[in-house]
N, C-alpha and C positions, 0 to 999 in steps of 0.2 A: 454074553457073560458080563455081569455088572461087577465093577471093581469096588470093594468096600471103601467107604469114605475115609477110614483110618489110614489106608494105604495112599490114597490120593493126597491126604493132608501131609503125609511125610514126603511124598515125591515132589510136590511143587516147590517147597523150600530148597530141596536138594538140587533141583534143576536150576533154580535161581542162583544158588551158590556156585554151581558149576559154570554157569554163564558169566558170573562176575569174575571168577578165577581166570577164565579164558581171556576176558577183557583186560584184567590187570596184567596178565602175562604178556599180552600183545602190547599194552602200553609200556611196560618195562622194556621190552625188546626195542621198541621205537626210541625210547629215551637213551638206551645204550648205544644205538646206532648214531643218534644225534651227538652224544658225547664223543664218540669215536671220531665222527666227522669233524667236530670242533677241534679236537686234539690234532688231527691230521692237517687241518688247514694251518694251525699254528706251527706245526713241525715244518711244513712247506715254507712258511715265511721265514722261520729261523734258518733253515738250510740255505735259502736264497741269500742270506746275510753271512753265510759260512759260520754260523753258530751251531756247529754240528752236534756237539755234546748235548746242548739243550734241545735240539731238534730230535735227537735219538730218545731223550727222556719223554718227550711228548709222543713220539711214535710208540714207545712201549705202553704209555697210558692208553693210546688208541687201540692197541692190540688186546688190551684187557677186556675192552667192550666189544671189539669186532676183530677176531683173529684172521679174517679173510682179506685184510687190507694189504695188498702187495706193496704199495708205496711206503708203508710204515717200515717194512723190512729193508727198503733201500736206505733209509736214513740210519738205521742201526748198522747196516753194512758199511756205510760211509764212515761212521764213527770207529768201527773196528779197523778199517783200512788206515785211518789217520793214526791209530794206535799201533800200527804195524802188525796187527793180529790178522794176517792174511787168510789163514784157513777159516777163521770164524767169519771174516768179511765175505769170503767166497760162499760159505754156507748160507748166510743171510740173503745174499743177492740171488743165489740159485733158488732159495725158498720163494723169494718174490716172483721169480719167473715160473715156478711151479703153479703159483696162484694165478698169475697173469703173464703169459708168454709174450704179450705185446707191450710190456712195461718198458718204455724206452730208457728211462733213467737207470733201471736195473741192468740192462744190457750195457749201457755206457760205463757205469761204475764197475761192473764185472770185468769189462775190458781193461780198466786200469789195474785192477787187482791181479788179473792174469798176466798182464805185461810185467808187473813188478815181480811176479813169480817166474818170469822167464818164458812164459807161454805166449809168444808173439802171434802165432797163427790164429789160435782161438780168440785172442784179444782183438785181432783185426776183424774177425767175423762178427763179434759183438758190437764193435764200433760201427761197422758198416750197417748192421741192422738198426742200431740206435739212430743213426743219421737218417735212415729212411723213415723210421717211425716218427722222429722229431727233427724236421729239417731246419729248425731254428736254434738248435742246441750248440752253443760254443764248445761245451765239454766234449760232445760227440765228434765234432769236426777237428778239435785239437788232437784227440786221440787218433782219429783217422789220418791226420797229417803226419803224426809220429809214425804210424804204421807204414805209410808210403815212404817216409824217410828211411826207415830201417830196411825196407825192401829195395833201397837204391833208386827209388823213383822221386828224385829231388824236385823236378818241375811240378809233378802232381802234388808233392808234399807242400810246396810253396803256395800253390793254387788253393789247396784245401785249408792251409793255415790262414790264408787271407779270408776265407769264408768264416772261420772261427772268429777272427778279429773284427769282422763286420758286426758280430753280435756282442762281443766283449773284448775291447782293446787291451784289457789287463793281461790277457794271455801272452802278450809279448814281453811282459815284465817278470824276470826270474824271481825278484824279491816278492812279488805277489804270489807266485806259484808255490813258494815254499813257506809262506806265512800262515799263521793261525787265521788271519783275516782273508785267506784265499784257500785254494784246494789243499794246501799243506802237503805237497808232494815231497818225496825224498828219494834217496837211493838211486838206482839205475834209471828209473823213470824220469826223475828230475835232471839227472846228468844228460840223458839222451835228448830230452826236450830242449835243454840249454844249448846243446850242440846244434840241434836243428835251427833254433832261433839265430844262432851266430852265422849260419850259412844261408839262411833264407833271405831273399831280397826284401827290402822294406816295402810294404804296400804303399801305393801312391796316395791313398786317401788318408794315411795316418800322419 
């Protein structure tokens, strides 16, 4: 069966336009992924400097282009925690873990949120897992040290605190811990950590 030329003439441009549309859609998706990645890298840098509000803003920009970024939810959760919006912080961090259950920072920060909410046992579980996933995280080991201390395991707490201080000596300074230029801890969390610091032997290398 021969196809009339008039139909062939209409079909060829249509196929060409469809191919172009697919290519443009693919290119746009790639650009959105790249923008999201750039925003996330900047959010990570800002969070490392404890500029959490700015990091959260960049994280929100990243999520507009790629809603599957678990790490972006971590920075938003950190921002809500610093604002003492514990329920929203918990929600953001749990969302991060729904996307990526191996997101070490999400486990770590969720541990602090839960501890501040009085949930010491689940906080301990999250810090333990975070320390296993990222064995160089001072935040994870600081939390785990506090968990040992609250469980009456003072020798283990001191040993774990030493490990946190190996990676960041500032965790021995209460002024840093409650500062905007630090984790900005407050309430029971800060009080308990200060008590642990006052009773822990000073590390020999400090």
